[in-house]
C-alpha positions as CSV (number, residue, x, y, z in Angstrom):
1,M,0.0,0.0,0.0
2,L,1.1,3.5,-0.7
3,K,0.7,6.1,2.0
4,S,-2.1,8.5,2.5
5,R,-2.4,11.5,0.3
6,Y,-2.5,13.8,3.4
7,S,0.7,12.5,5.2
8,C,3.2,14.2,3.0
9,I,6.5,15.2,4.7
10,F,6.9,18.1,2.2
11,R,3.3,19.1,2.0
12,E,3.7,22.8,1.9
13,K,4.0,24.6,-1.4
14,S,7.1,26.5,-0.1
15,W,9.2,23.3,-0.4
16,F,8.6,23.2,-4.1
17,S,9.0,26.9,-4.7
18,L,12.8,26.7,-4.6
19,T,12.9,24.0,-7.3
20,L,11.1,26.3,-9.7
21,L,13.5,29.1,-9.0
22,Y,16.3,26.6,-9.8
23,L,14.6,26.0,-13.2
24,L,14.4,29.8,-13.8
25,L,18.1,30.1,-12.9
26,T,18.9,27.2,-15.2
27,A,17.2,29.1,-18.1
28,L,19.0,32.3,-17.1
29,F,22.4,30.5,-17.3
30,G,21.4,28.9,-20.6
31,L,20.5,32.4,-21.9
32,F,23.8,33.7,-20.8
33,L,25.6,30.9,-22.6
34,R,23.9,31.8,-25.9
35,V,24.9,35.4,-25.3
36,L,28.5,34.4,-24.9
37,Q,28.3,32.3,-28.1
38,T,26.9,35.3,-30.0
39,W,29.1,38.1,-28.7
40,S,32.6,38.1,-27.2
41,F,33.0,38.9,-23.5
42,D,35.9,38.3,-21.1
43,I,34.0,35.6,-19.3
44,K,35.0,31.9,-19.2
45,F,32.3,30.0,-21.1
46,T,32.9,26.7,-19.4
47,N,32.4,28.2,-15.9
48,I,28.9,29.3,-16.9
49,L,28.3,25.9,-18.6
50,H,29.1,24.1,-15.3
51,A,26.9,26.4,-13.4
52,H,24.1,25.8,-15.9
53,S,24.4,22.0,-15.9
54,H,24.7,21.6,-12.1
55,T,21.7,23.9,-11.5
56,A,19.6,22.0,-14.0
57,L,20.5,18.4,-13.0
58,L,20.9,18.8,-9.3
59,G,19.0,22.0,-8.4
60,W,15.9,21.6,-10.5
61,C,15.5,17.9,-11.5
62,S,17.1,16.0,-8.6
63,T,15.6,18.3,-5.9
64,A,12.1,18.0,-7.4
65,F,12.3,14.2,-7.7
66,F,13.6,14.0,-4.1
67,L,10.6,15.9,-2.8
68,L,8.1,14.0,-5.0
69,L,9.4,10.6,-4.2
70,V,9.5,11.2,-0.5
71,N,6.0,12.6,-0.6
72,A,4.7,9.6,-2.6
73,F,6.4,6.7,-0.9
74,V,7.5,7.6,2.6
75,E,5.0,7.6,5.4
76,S,5.3,10.7,7.5
77,S,6.3,10.7,11.1
78,P,8.1,13.3,13.3
79,K,11.4,11.4,13.2
80,R,11.3,10.9,9.4
81,S,10.2,14.5,8.8
82,I,13.2,15.7,10.7
83,S,15.6,13.3,8.9
84,Y,14.4,14.1,5.3
85,R,14.3,17.9,6.0
86,R,17.8,17.8,7.2
87,I,18.8,15.9,4.0
88,F,16.9,18.6,2.0
89,Y,18.8,21.4,3.7
90,A,22.1,19.7,3.2
91,F,21.3,19.3,-0.5
92,Q,20.5,23.0,-0.8
93,F,23.7,24.0,1.0
94,S,25.7,22.2,-1.6
95,I,23.6,23.4,-4.5
96,F,23.9,27.0,-3.3
97,G,27.7,26.6,-3.1
98,M,27.9,25.3,-6.6
99,I,25.7,28.1,-8.0
100,I,27.7,30.8,-6.3
101,F,31.2,29.5,-7.1
102,F,31.0,27.7,-10.4
103,P,30.5,30.9,-12.5
104,F,33.6,32.5,-11.0
105,Q,35.9,29.5,-10.4
106,G,34.8,26.7,-12.6
107,Y,36.1,23.4,-11.3
108,S,38.2,24.4,-8.2
109,I,38.8,23.0,-4.7
110,T,35.8,24.9,-3.5
111,T,33.3,23.7,-6.2
112,I,34.7,20.1,-6.0
113,A,34.1,20.2,-2.2
114,F,30.5,21.3,-2.7
115,S,30.0,18.7,-5.4
116,S,31.5,15.9,-3.3
117,F,29.4,16.9,-0.3
118,Y,26.3,16.7,-2.5
119,I,27.2,13.1,-3.5
120,L,27.7,12.2,0.2
121,V,24.3,13.6,1.0
122,S,22.8,11.6,-1.8
123,Y,24.1,8.5,-0.2
124,A,22.4,9.5,3.1
125,F,19.2,10.0,1.2
126,A,19.5,6.7,-0.6
127,F,20.1,4.8,2.6
128,R,17.2,6.4,4.4
129,F,14.8,6.1,1.4
130,L,15.6,2.4,0.7
131,K,15.2,1.7,4.4
132,D,11.9,3.5,4.7
133,T,10.4,1.8,1.6
134,S,11.5,-1.7,2.5
135,N,8.8,-2.2,5.2
136,H,5.9,-2.6,2.9
137,R,4.3,-6.0,3.2
138,K,4.0,-6.1,-0.5
139,I,6.4,-3.9,-2.4
140,S,4.4,-2.6,-5.4
141,I,5.6,-1.9,-8.9
142,A,5.6,1.9,-8.1
143,V,7.8,1.4,-5.0
144,R,10.2,-0.8,-6.9
145,F,10.6,1.7,-9.7
146,A,11.3,4.4,-7.0
147,R,13.8,2.2,-5.2
148,Y,15.6,1.4,-8.5
149,S,15.7,5.1,-9.4
150,V,17.5,6.0,-6.2
151,I,19.9,3.1,-6.7
152,F,20.7,4.4,-10.2
153,F,21.2,7.8,-8.6
154,V,23.9,6.3,-6.4
155,I,25.5,4.3,-9.3
156,S,25.8,7.5,-11.3
157,S,28.1,9.0,-8.7
158,I,30.8,6.6,-9.8
159,G,31.4,8.9,-12.7
160,P,32.3,12.1,-10.8
161,W,34.3,10.2,-8.2
162,S,36.5,8.7,-11.0
163,L,37.5,12.0,-12.6
164,G,39.8,13.2,-9.8
165,P,42.0,10.0,-9.9
166,L,42.0,10.1,-13.7
167,N,43.3,13.6,-13.6
168,A,45.9,12.7,-11.0
169,I,47.4,10.0,-13.2
170,G,47.5,12.2,-16.2
171,M,44.4,10.8,-18.0
172,G,42.4,14.0,-17.9
173,G,40.8,14.5,-21.3
174,S,41.4,10.9,-22.3
175,D,38.8,8.6,-23.8
176,L,38.2,6.9,-20.4
177,Y,37.8,10.4,-18.8
178,F,35.0,11.4,-21.2
179,N,33.4,7.9,-20.9
180,M,33.1,8.4,-17.2
181,I,31.3,11.7,-17.8
182,Y,29.0,9.8,-20.1
183,F,28.6,7.1,-17.4
184,Y,27.4,9.8,-15.0
185,L,25.0,11.3,-17.5
186,H,23.6,8.0,-18.7
187,F,22.6,6.7,-15.2
188,L,21.4,10.1,-14.1
189,Y,19.1,10.7,-17.1
190,N,18.1,7.1,-18.0
191,G,18.2,5.7,-14.5
192,W,17.5,8.3,-11.8
193,F,15.2,10.6,-13.8
194,L,13.3,8.2,-16.0
195,F,12.7,5.5,-13.4
196,A,11.5,8.2,-11.0
197,I,9.0,9.4,-13.6
198,L,7.7,5.8,-14.1
199,A,7.5,5.4,-10.3
200,L,5.3,8.4,-9.9
201,C,3.1,7.3,-12.9
202,F,2.5,3.9,-11.3
203,A,2.0,5.6,-7.9
204,Y,-0.8,7.6,-9.5
205,L,-2.5,4.4,-10.8
206,E,-2.1,2.6,-7.5
207,K,-3.4,5.5,-5.3
208,R,-6.5,5.7,-7.4
209,G,-7.1,2.0,-7.5
210,I,-6.7,1.7,-11.2
211,R,-5.9,-1.9,-11.9
212,Y,-3.2,-2.8,-14.4
213,S,-1.4,-6.0,-15.4
214,E,1.2,-6.5,-12.7
215,K,2.8,-9.3,-14.8
216,R,3.3,-6.9,-17.7
217,A,4.4,-4.0,-15.4
218,N,6.9,-6.3,-13.7
219,R,8.3,-7.3,-17.2
220,V,8.6,-3.5,-18.1
221,L,10.5,-2.9,-14.8
222,I,12.9,-5.8,-15.3
223,L,13.6,-5.1,-19.0
224,F,14.1,-1.4,-18.5
225,T,16.4,-2.2,-15.6
226,I,18.6,-4.6,-17.5
227,S,18.6,-2.4,-20.6
228,T,19.6,0.7,-18.6
229,L,22.5,-1.2,-17.1
230,V,23.7,-2.6,-20.4
231,A,22.9,0.5,-22.5
232,F,25.9,2.4,-21.1
233,S,27.8,0.5,-23.8
234,L,26.1,2.8,-26.3
235,S,27.9,5.8,-24.8
236,T,31.3,4.2,-25.5
237,L,30.9,3.2,-29.2
238,W,32.6,6.5,-30.3
239,V,36.0,5.0,-29.1
240,E,35.5,1.9,-31.3
241,P,35.5,-0.6,-28.4
242,P,35.8,-4.4,-28.7
243,F,33.0,-6.2,-30.7
244,V,31.3,-7.5,-27.6
245,V,30.5,-4.0,-26.6
246,Y,28.6,-3.5,-29.8
247,I,26.6,-6.7,-29.1
248,C,25.8,-5.4,-25.6
249,G,24.5,-2.2,-27.2
250,I,22.2,-4.1,-29.6
251,V,20.9,-6.3,-26.8
252,A,20.2,-3.3,-24.6
253,M,18.2,-1.6,-27.4
254,L,16.2,-4.8,-28.1
255,L,15.3,-5.1,-24.5
256,Q,14.4,-1.5,-24.2
257,L,12.1,-1.7,-27.3
258,I,10.3,-4.7,-25.9
259,A,9.8,-2.9,-22.6
260,F,8.5,0.1,-24.4
261,I,6.0,-1.9,-26.4
262,D,4.8,-3.5,-23.2
263,L,4.5,-0.1,-21.6
264,I,2.4,1.1,-24.5
265,Q,0.1,-1.9,-24.2
266,L,-0.2,-1.3,-20.5
267,I,-1.1,2.4,-21.0
268,R,-3.7,1.5,-23.6
269,N,-5.4,-0.9,-21.2
270,V,-5.8,1.8,-18.5
271,S,-6.1,5.0,-20.6
272,N,-9.9,5.0,-20.4
273,K,-9.7,4.9,-16.6
274,I,-7.4,8.0,-16.2
275,A,-9.2,11.2,-15.4
276,F,-7.3,14.2,-16.7
277,R,-8.0,17.6,-15.1
278,S,-8.4,19.3,-18.5
279,K,-7.9,18.6,-22.2
280,L,-4.8,20.7,-22.2
281,F,-3.4,18.6,-19.4
282,K,-4.2,15.5,-21.4
283,W,-2.5,16.7,-24.6
284,I,0.7,17.8,-22.8
285,T,0.8,14.4,-21.1
286,Y,0.6,12.8,-24.5
287,G,3.3,15.2,-25.8
288,V,5.7,14.0,-23.0
289,F,5.0,10.4,-23.9
290,I,5.8,11.2,-27.6
291,A,9.1,12.8,-26.5
292,F,9.8,9.7,-24.5
293,A,9.1,7.5,-27.6
294,L,11.4,9.8,-29.7
295,K,14.1,9.4,-27.0
296,I,13.8,5.6,-27.3
297,M,14.1,5.7,-31.1
298,L,17.1,8.0,-31.1
299,Q,18.9,5.9,-28.5
300,S,18.1,2.8,-30.5
301,L,19.7,4.4,-33.6
302,S,22.9,5.0,-31.7
303,A,23.4,1.2,-31.5
304,I,24.4,1.4,-35.2
305,P,28.2,1.9,-35.2
306,S,28.3,4.4,-38.1
307,I,25.6,6.5,-36.5
308,A,27.3,6.4,-33.1
309,Y,30.5,7.6,-34.6
310,E,28.7,10.5,-36.4
311,I,27.0,11.5,-33.2
312,A,30.3,11.6,-31.4
313,L,31.7,14.0,-34.0
314,R,28.7,16.3,-33.7
315,R,28.5,17.8,-30.2
316,E,25.3,19.7,-31.0
317,W,23.4,16.5,-31.6
318,V,24.5,15.2,-28.2
319,L,23.3,18.4,-26.6
320,A,20.0,18.2,-28.6
321,Y,19.4,14.7,-27.3
322,L,20.1,15.7,-23.7
323,H,17.8,18.7,-24.0
324,L,15.1,16.5,-25.5
325,I,15.1,14.5,-22.2
326,F,15.5,17.6,-20.0
327,L,13.2,20.0,-21.8
328,G,10.9,17.6,-23.6
329,I,10.3,14.9,-20.9
330,V,11.5,15.7,-17.4
331,T,10.7,19.4,-17.1
332,P,7.1,19.2,-18.6
333,F,6.4,16.1,-16.5
334,L,7.5,17.9,-13.3
335,L,5.5,21.0,-14.2
336,L,2.4,18.9,-14.9
337,L,2.7,17.5,-11.4
338,F,3.1,20.9,-9.9
339,I,0.0,22.2,-11.8
340,R,-1.9,19.1,-10.7
341,D,-1.0,19.6,-7.0
342,Y,-1.0,23.3,-6.6
343,L,-3.2,24.7,-9.4
344,A,-5.9,22.0,-9.2
345,G,-4.8,20.9,-12.7
346,Q,-6.1,24.1,-14.3
347,F,-4.1,26.2,-16.7
348,N,-4.5,29.9,-16.0
349,I,-3.6,32.5,-18.6
350,L,0.0,32.8,-17.4
351,I,0.5,29.1,-17.5
352,K,-1.0,28.9,-21.0
353,W,1.2,31.8,-22.3
354,G,4.3,30.5,-20.5
355,G,3.8,26.9,-21.6
356,G,3.1,27.9,-25.2
357,I,6.2,30.1,-25.4
358,F,8.2,27.3,-23.8
359,I,7.0,24.7,-26.2
360,I,7.7,26.8,-29.3
361,A,11.1,27.8,-28.0
362,F,11.9,24.1,-27.2
363,F,11.1,23.0,-30.8
364,F,13.0,26.0,-32.3
365,N,16.0,25.1,-30.1
366,E,16.0,21.4,-31.0
367,I,15.7,22.1,-34.8
368,L,18.5,24.7,-34.7
369,M,20.9,22.4,-32.7
370,F,20.2,19.6,-35.2
371,V,21.0,21.9,-38.1
372,K,24.1,23.2,-36.4
373,G,25.2,19.6,-35.8
374,L,24.9,18.9,-39.6
375,G,27.4,21.6,-40.1
376,G,24.8,24.2,-40.9
377,S,26.4,27.6,-41.1
378,F,23.6,29.8,-42.2
379,I,24.1,33.4,-41.1
380,H,23.5,34.2,-37.5
381,I,22.5,30.7,-36.3
382,N,23.8,31.6,-32.8
383,R,21.5,34.6,-32.7
384,F,18.6,32.3,-33.6
385,L,19.7,30.0,-30.7
386,L,19.8,33.1,-28.5
387,I,16.2,33.9,-29.5
388,A,15.2,30.3,-28.5
389,A,16.9,30.7,-25.2
390,V,15.1,34.0,-24.6
391,G,11.8,32.2,-25.3
392,L,12.6,29.4,-22.9
393,F,13.5,31.9,-20.1
394,I,10.3,34.0,-20.7
395,G,8.1,30.8,-20.7
396,I,9.6,29.5,-17.5
397,L,9.4,33.0,-15.9
398,L,5.7,33.2,-16.6
399,V,5.2,29.7,-15.1
400,N,7.1,30.8,-12.0
401,I,4.9,33.9,-11.6
402,S,1.8,31.8,-11.9
403,F,3.0,29.3,-9.4
404,F,3.9,31.9,-6.8
405,R,0.6,33.8,-7.3
406,S,-1.6,30.7,-6.7
407,D,-3.6,30.6,-3.5
408,N,-3.1,26.9,-2.8
409,K,-0.5,26.5,-0.1
410,N,-0.5,22.7,0.4
411,H,0.2,19.6,-1.6
412,Q,-3.2,18.2,-2.7
413,P,-2.7,15.4,-5.4
């Protein structure tokens, strides 16, 4: 059984307000990066890039998933509330440190210390969460997805921990060094984020008593888990690894495709039982699923060696893929949950304008990055990317204003 809807540890709206500010700051850093690509300033681009990525992945996404998973799967008690709130504050301390120092110092002793502290706090969170979700008499599919997502969160940390020793032995910038960065991103995006999304989706079905095929759902869980573990091999094809690694990549994609087909069938069987708050809410949900399907397709194509090699040569394509997941799947999903819980599922005028601008800017940004990856050099392409970044910032700003102006103060799923 999942816990009562009114026993949330982070019930108040104020806990989630900070995550939306992180999203706005992410967009601001992204806008600044496009400015630096368009005009020349005496500012180190990589410093702002690190601030942008850490704010996006750790400030916005990871903090939001932390709050949502704890609310959905951990039964509230005074002792647990104190424990998880301390973990939350520790996370924010490290994130603030990274936001403040990355723009000025890049990777330095200070920022590495804050990043390392964040990872240590994530271990404390994982230990506590896995402990608190192990006492269910029958661990549901939703709980298992949640637990696996947190485990992938921990696994992803192997990547950052390995970079220091590689630098120390003179392998900074080597193929192995970059593969460990890809290791981190792979398990963060495809493990921590996507499994958390599936956990929250199944939690929705279970809380509302919507019956689904547990056998099929269990198969989806197992296949996605195995494919996620093996699919890291796809991130290494650019170095032309041994033949067995190519086989692992193909196997991973086949398993993922089977899991995705099972997921589609499962969704079809329960779709008529899901009550959407509005038609717009419904269509945006479908849009997120289409983006997820596109992500599966693109990742499957990367199992073809020639395509994998081309992708490695075109940095903009890699960035377009990462932004597809971040802006096309994770961010809309999280915003839909916030709208459901704090705006009663209704889209006011600010949400509609902000969401519309965001979606248009997202498509514009993806198309431009794809063209740039092709070697497109039409005049002022960076200025068009800057316009897209302005659109993303304005859209997110309007969503923030709408959220902070809402009267609902408590979490009401």
